[in-house]
PARO-998972 format. One record per residue: residue in three letters; y, x, z of N, C-alpha, C in turn. Coordinates in steps of 0.001 Angstrom, whole numbers, padded with zeros to 6 digits, always signed. Each point is the difference from the previous one (the first is absolute). Example, Ala and Ser with C-alpha at 12.3 -4.5 7.8 and 13.67 -1.06 7.14 Angstrom:
ALA-005690+013190+007800+001190-000890+000000+001200+000900+000000;SER+001050-000350-000720+001190+000820+000060+001090-000770+000730;
This chain:
LYS+056497+099029+073606-000842-000645+000997-000383-001423-000437;MET+000915-000638-000731-000261-001369-000423-001227-000079-000912;ARG-000161+000984-000881-001130-000046-000923-001331+000191+000715;LEU+000027+000546+001201-001238+000219+000741-000352-001159+000920;ILE+000991-000802+000381-000252-001073+000960+000190-001379-000624;ILE+001178-000264-000512+000325-001331-000500-000666-000285-001347;LEU+000047+000944-000915-000533-000218-001341-001491-000349-000007;PRO-000860+000699+000738-001419-000410+000008-000210-001416+000543;GLN+000783-000389+000991-000110-001361+000533+000468-001021-001029;ALA+001074+000319-000692+000523-000914-001015-000978-000146-001160;ILE-000608+001093-000403-000959-000061-001110-001195-000858+000386;ARG-000501+000160+001212-001122-000822+000469+000354-001475-000016;THR+001249-000310+000322+000425-001394+000065+000159-000614-001389;VAL+000574+000726-000939+000316-000583-001306-001078+000212-001056;LEU-000972+000850+000237-001010+000292-001015-000771-001239-000464;PRO-000453-000890+000889-000703-001188-000503+000867-000860-000915;ALA+001257-000176+000355+000890-000811-000832+000259+000666-001346;ILE+000200+001303+000007+000233+000718-001256-001254-000060-000878;GLY-001158+000164+000604-001249-000087-000763-000196-001375-000611;ASN+000290-001046+000777-000120-001361-000516+000975-000244-001145;GLN+001212+000494+000130+000987-000161-001067-000444+000730-001264;PHE-000600+001160+000157-000459+000756-001161-001118-000742-000723;VAL-000946-000557+000756-001083-000774-000607+000564-001249-000666;TYR+000966-000652+000643+000638-001183-000573+000684+000350-001319;MET+000717+001119-000008+000674+000441-001214-001014+000251-001115;LEU-001124+000585+000351-001032+000270-000994-000565-001294-000566;LYS-000181-000983+000862-000539-001273-000465+000992-000739-000891;MET+001279+000085+000322+001005-000750-000745+000482+000703-001265;SER-000166+001268-000075+000410+000727-001203-001008+001102-000254;SER+000076+000560-001133-000952+001047-000334+000514+001345+000490;LEU-000743+000618+000895+000369+001321+000501-000001+001019-001132;VAL-000822-000231-000971-000104+000941-001105+001326+000117-000741;SER+000739-001100-000119+001293+000079-000685+000999+000797+000823;VAL-000118-000029+001325+000871+000798+000856-000310+001480-000180;ILE-001270+000323-000128-000413+001388-000170+000431+000522-001373;GLY+000113-000878-000969+000450+000419-001320-001065-000114-001075;LEU-001174-000436+000354-001054-000196-000992+000163-001374-000645;THR-000771-000251-001032+000055-001295-000662-000406-001090+000978;GLU+000747-001054+000012-000254-001086+000940-001348-000652-000321;LEU-000825-000159+001020-001386-000447-000199-000103-001389-000621;THR+000768-000927+000487-000114-001369-000491+000422-000099-001464;ARG+001079+000657-000350+000462-000036-001395-001035+000633-000925;ARG-000580+001093+000441-001031+000664-000810-001237-000889-000139;ALA-000361-000689+001077-001139-000918-000073+000286-001123-000991;ASP+001217-000529+000004+000366-001042-000964-000118+000508-001435;GLU+000436+001218-000229-000115+000587-001341-001464+000137-000413;LEU-000848+000397+000937-001428+000134-000309-000641-001352-000287;VAL+000413-001027+000741-000551-001335-000234+000335-000462-001415;VAL+001229+000251-000430+000408-000408-001346-000800+000750-001064;SER-000231+001278+000217-000684+000782-001035-001526-000084+000079;GLN-000562-000163+001190-001457+000031+000167-000638-001382+000121;TYR+000789-001018+000347-000511-001366+000177-001103-000068+001059;ARG+000172+000754+001092-000974-000016+001100+000750-000144+001321;PRO+000630-001147+000247+000846-000139+001196-000775+000082+001313;LEU-001205-000544+000051-000751+000001+001254-000280+001423+000479;GLU-000492+000843-000864-000323+001370+000388+001252+000794+000356;ILE+001042-000165-000797+001221+000778+000210+000693-000410+001290;TYR+000155-001303+000228+000680-000442+001219-000848+000251+001247;THR-001323-000060-000136-000861+000341+001134+000187+001461+000385;PHE+000057+000871-000982+000235+001416+000271+001377+000213+000625;LEU+001003-000745-000470+001350+000095+000555+000016-000412+001475;VAL-000687-001080+000318-000075-000450+001395-000673+001062+000864;LEU-001058+000603-000496-000683+001051+000758+000903+001211+000221;GLU+000805+000356-001009+000932+001120+000170+001005-000283+001109;TYR+000608-001188-000037+000954-000362+001043-000674-000046+001370;PHE-001204-000557+000046-000728-000097+001262-000256+001384+000588;LEU-000422+000940-000825-000253+001359+000484+001283+000675+000471;LEU+001107-000224-000701+001284+000549+000445+000380-000543+001373;ILE-000138-001312+000178+000381-000625+001268-000917+000460+001124;ILE-001299+000063-000256-000944+000469+001017+000307+001447+000375;GLY+000290+000835-000972+000325+001401+000281+001249+000146+000848;ILE+001040-000732-000345+001245+000076+000773-000208-000558+001400;SER-000688-001133+000115-000252-000585+001318-000821+000944+000874;SER-000996+000637-000576-000809+000953+000764+000825+001195+000446;GLY+000870+000480-000873+000871+001117+000364+000947-000347+001131;VAL+000581-001192-000051+000905-000433+001070-000774-000171+001304;ARG-001193-000592-000068-000822-000178+001204-000368+001355+000601;TRP-000342+000971-000849-000327+001345+000481+001208+000620+000689;LEU+001184-000134-000617+001218+000536+000615+000278-000653+001349;GLU-000153-001331+000069+000218-000703+001269-000955+000515+001069;ASN-001275+000138-000342-000981+000491+000977+000304+001430+000419;ARG+000415+000806-000939+000330+001395+000321+001204+000074+000933;LEU+001017-000804-000281+001176-000009+000871-000317-000617+001358;ARG-000869-001006+000015-000377-000635+001260-000783+000970+000881;SER-000810+000849-000614-000804+000942+000789+000854+001095+000625;THR+001213+000215-000509+000883+001015+000582+000884-000567+001098;GLU-000086-001324+000252+000795-000590+001081-000472+000522+001346;VAL+000933+000064+000913-000326+000483+001346-000231-001165+000916;
């Protein structure tokens, strides 16, 4: 019974905080390293050394992080709205 009554209320309450923490974690560290792929910043540094084009490489890196953050924020906002619409 708890999963049908208390858990949905608890999720609605903590979802914004969890979403904010996830975005914060993404901003402070590379999510890609958590997933197991090559860390974006380190790879960008390697490309700068070999290609001598820091402006283009770091601009692309910023856009990648920006798209990740926008995607996660949109997903959390969608979840919040979906859970809010099921409130009685």
